[in-house]
C-alpha positions in Angstrom: -31.1 40.6 33.7 -31.0 36.8 33.1 -34.0 34.9 34.4 -31.8 31.8 35.1 -29.0 33.7 36.7 -30.4 37.1 37.7 -27.4 37.9 39.8 -24.8 37.5 36.9 -24.8 41.3 36.3 -24.0 41.9 39.9 -21.2 39.3 39.9 -19.8 40.9 36.7 -19.8 44.3 38.4 -18.1 42.9 41.5 -15.5 41.2 39.3 -14.8 44.4 37.5 -14.3 46.3 40.8 -11.9 43.6 42.0 -9.9 43.9 38.8 -9.8 47.7 39.1 -8.5 47.3 42.7 -5.9 44.7 41.5 -7.4 42.0 43.7 -8.9 39.7 41.1 -9.8 36.3 42.5 -8.1 33.1 41.3 -11.5 31.5 40.8 -15.0 32.9 40.5 -18.2 31.0 40.1 -21.9 32.0 39.8 -24.3 29.2 40.7 -27.9 28.3 41.6 -28.3 25.5 44.2 -31.1 22.9 44.0 -32.6 24.7 47.0 -33.0 27.7 44.7 -30.4 29.9 46.4 -28.2 32.1 44.1 -24.5 32.2 44.9 -21.4 34.0 43.7 -18.2 32.6 45.1 -14.7 34.2 44.9 -11.5 32.4 45.9 -8.0 33.4 46.3 -5.0 31.0 46.7 -3.2 30.7 50.0 -0.6 33.3 50.9 1.8 33.9 53.8 -0.9 36.1 55.5 -3.7 33.6 54.6 -2.5 30.0 54.6 -6.1 28.8 53.9 -6.5 31.4 51.2 -9.6 33.6 51.1 -13.1 32.7 50.1 -15.9 35.3 49.8 -19.4 34.1 49.1 -22.5 36.1 48.2 -26.0 34.6 48.5 -29.2 36.4 47.7 -30.6 35.1 50.9 -27.7 35.6 53.4 -25.6 38.4 51.7 -21.8 38.5 51.9 -19.7 36.2 54.1 -16.1 35.1 54.2 -14.4 32.1 55.7 -12.7 32.8 59.0 -8.9 32.6 58.3 -8.3 30.6 61.5 -11.2 28.2 61.7 -12.5 28.2 58.1 -16.0 28.8 59.5 -18.2 31.2 57.5 -18.9 34.6 59.0 -21.1 37.4 57.7 -19.5 40.6 56.6 -20.9 43.9 57.8 -22.0 45.1 54.4 -25.3 45.3 52.5 -26.6 42.2 50.8 -26.3 44.1 47.5 -23.2 46.1 48.5 -21.5 48.3 46.0 -18.9 46.4 44.1 -16.2 48.9 45.2 -17.1 48.0 48.8 -16.5 44.3 48.1 -13.2 45.1 46.4 -12.1 47.2 49.4 -13.2 44.3 51.8 -11.3 41.8 49.7 -8.1 43.9 49.6 -8.2 44.4 53.4 -8.9 40.6 54.1 -6.1 39.6 51.7 -3.6 41.5 54.0 -4.6 39.1 56.8 -6.8 41.6 58.5 -9.8 39.9 60.2 -12.2 42.8 60.7 -13.6 45.0 58.1 -15.5 48.3 58.6 -19.3 48.2 58.1 -20.8 49.7 55.0 -24.3 50.5 54.0 -23.4 51.5 50.5 -25.5 49.6 48.0 -24.9 48.8 44.3 -26.4 51.5 42.0 -28.6 48.7 40.4 -29.5 47.1 43.7 -33.2 48.0 43.4 -33.4 46.7 39.9 -31.7 43.4 40.9 -33.9 43.1 44.0 -37.0 43.3 41.8 -35.5 40.6 39.5 -34.6 38.4 42.5 -38.2 38.7 43.8 -39.5 37.8 40.3 -37.1 34.9 40.1 -38.1 33.6 43.5 -41.8 33.7 42.6 -41.1 32.0 39.3 -42.1 35.0 37.2 -40.0 36.6 34.5 -39.5 40.3 34.8 
């Protein structure tokens, strides 16, 4: 995994699952903030069901969240920080219908343990 963007493999897997579920985002970005927080951001344009559109954000510190469709305020999603990409695709598909609540999931990505080690090494400034 990349030492600069250790989360890019996870972002790619999520993007692939979204494509397989026919809910690819309009915009996807993978970033690192100056505060050393890793992000993946997924955005969908506005629809009749979601006048504000949809934005899902993953952070290696806070996990998955979405913007509340009414207020725009971020809210955590009831999924694992390193949720299986198919779980994120299912969550996106449900939210894109205008649904506000999603079922909780404890299913983790098959490479979650490997990525967690890479994230720990990245945070400590070590290369794995």
